[in-house]
N, C-alpha and C positions, 0 to 999 in steps of 0.2 A: 631903675635899679633898686633892688631890695635894700632895706636898711641894715644897719650894722649889727643888730641884735636879733637872734632867733629864739623863739620861745617854744617850750612844751608846756601844755596846761594839763593839770589834773583837776577834775571836777568831783565834788563830793555831795552826797545827798544829806549829810548831817554836818555838825559843827566840830568834827574831830580835830581840826587845826587849832581850835581854841584850847585844847588839852595839851599842856606843856609836855606831859609824858609821851605823847605821840611824836612831837617834834624831836625830843631827845632820843627816842628810839630810832628815828630816821637818821639823826646825826651819828649816833653810835654805829648804826649799820654801815653808813658810808665810810666811817673811819676804821672799821674792822680790818685788821691786818695792815694798817697804814695804806690801804688802797687809795684813799683820798685824805687830804689834809686841809683843815679849815684855816682861813687866813684871818689874822688879827685885824680888828678894826682900829684905825688910827684914833687917838684921843680917848676912846672909851674903853680900851683894853689894857689899861695900866695895871690891873690886878692879875694879869696873866703873864707868866714868864715867857721869855723868848722874844726874838725880834720880829719874826714874820708869821710863824705858824702857831696855832693853838695846839698844845700837847694833846695827843689822842688818848685822853683818859675821861671817864664819865664825869668826874668832878670838873675838869677844865672845860669840857664841852657844855656842861650846865652853866658855867660862868659865861662862856662865850654867847650862849643864847640870851642870857640876861643882858649882856652888852648889846646884842642886836636889838633888843627892846628899847634900850636907852638911846640907841642911835637912830631910832625911827624918824625923828624930825629931819634928819639929813636925807631921808628916802621918801619924802612926802607922806610920812606916817606909816609906811610899810615896814615889815620886818624882813631883813635879808641876811643870808649867810653866804659868803663867797668861799669856794673851795677849789682845790687844785689836784689834778691827777698826776700820775707818776711821770708823764712826759712834759709836765709844766703847763698843760692846758688848764684854763680857768673856767669855772662854771659858777652858778649861783642858784639858790632856791629861796623863795620867800612868798609872802602873801600880805595882802592888805587886811588888817583886822576889821575893816568895815565891809569886807567882802570875803567872808570866812569859808565860802564853799569852793574857792578856786586857789590852787597852788600854782605858782609860776616857777619854771626851771629855765635858765637862760645860758646861752653860749654866744660868743662872738662869731658872726658869719665869717670874718676873716680867718679865724682859727680853723674853720672847716675847709677853707679853700687854700690855705697856706701849705708850706712844705711838710708840716706835721698834721695835715688835715685828716688823713685816715686814722691816725692815732687819736686825734681829738674826737672824731666821730665814735670810735670804739669806747673812749672814756665817757662820752655823753650817753651812749646806749647803756653802759654799765651803771652809770649814776641813775638814769631813769629807771632801770630795772630794779636797782636796790631800793630806791624811794618808793616805787610802786609796790614792792613786796612789803615794805615797812608800813606804808600808809593805806594801801588797798583802796585806791580811788574807784568811784563808780565808772568813770570814763576818763581817758587821757588821749591827747593827740598833739601833733606838731609835725614838722616845724611850722610855726606861725610867725609871720612877719607883719608888723603893724603898717608898713608902707605898702604892702601888696595884697593883704587879706582883710576881709571884713570880720570883725570879732564876733563869733557866735555867742549867744547868751549862755550863762552858766546853766548846766544841766539840760541843754537843748538836745543832748544825745548825738549820736553820729550823724553828721551832715555831709561827710565826704570821706573818702579814703585818703589818709595822710601818710607821710613818711614813716611816722611811728604812731601806733594805735594801741591803746591800753583798754582792755575790756574787763570790767569787774564781773563778779560771778553772775549777777542778774542779766547782764548783756550777753555773757557766754551762753546762758540758758536760753535767752531769747533767739540768738542767731545760730546756736548750735556749735558745740565744742568741736566736733569733727569737721564741720564746714570751715571754721576758722583755722584749724590746724592744717588744713590742706592748702592754705594760701601760700604761694611762693614768697619766701621772705629770707632776708639775710640773717635775721635772728628771730627765733620764736621761743618764748618761754612760758611755762606754766607758773603762775604766781601763787603765793600763799592765799588761801581763801577762795580758790577756784577761778581766779582771773587768768587772762592770757595777754601777753605782750607780743606784738608783731612789729619788727623794724624791717621795712621792706627793702632798704638799700644799705650797704655797708657804710657809705658816706652819702647822706641825704642831699647834699648840695652838689658835689662834683659827680656823684654816681646816680643821680635821680632817674636817669633814663633806664637804668637796669631794673627799676622797680615798676615799670609800666604794666607788665603782665600781672604782677601781684596786686597792684592797685586796682586794675580793672576787675580782677577776680573778686577782690574784697568789696568793691563797690556793688557788685552784683549780689553778694551775700547780704550786704547791709541794706540793699534796696534803695541806694542813693545814686544820683547821676553825676556827682562831682568827684573828681580826682584832683588832689592838691599835693603836688610834689615839688621838691627843690627849695623849700623855704621861701 
């Protein structure tokens, strides 16, 4: 049985995650229109008003990121921000400062299979799309589960067709924009900077079987033999 946490990874060819301005841009993009709200961290968020949520203002989000840095010892040295969608589903993004070329985005597997699973999946795709637009990774993929998958090296490039696939501008040029846009997908987005995002199923856990045709077509475009669906 798969583990309780599902991951989406963004890989970068540079060290943009080390630039605080890039992280704050991503946080502000998530919080725009109160689409997502960041959760306060216990013990280290005493300088931020409110009981549960970080106020969605640039100043408060800046403070919240500072608190995430302070809280790193509680996360094995990694920097994490938890946030919540309008339906109450919770997500997180973060990275290990010792591994600056990979961003992690997480969601509970149970949240994707529960009564609000489809709404959670929609929130996850929204969050991944917003973060991809703000940070413009070279490549992104998921759902990855540490219990069932072997972790690809950072910047190994596409090794399989996944539930969600994010192609930066260089990969779009390599594989062809038209070829990627013809892949059957529940969601397909043109990203800032020339990238493309493909979410093959509306719910990647309970609806993975609906993504078979799209995944097989994508694997052919990528020239890979592997299809990895369902988290």
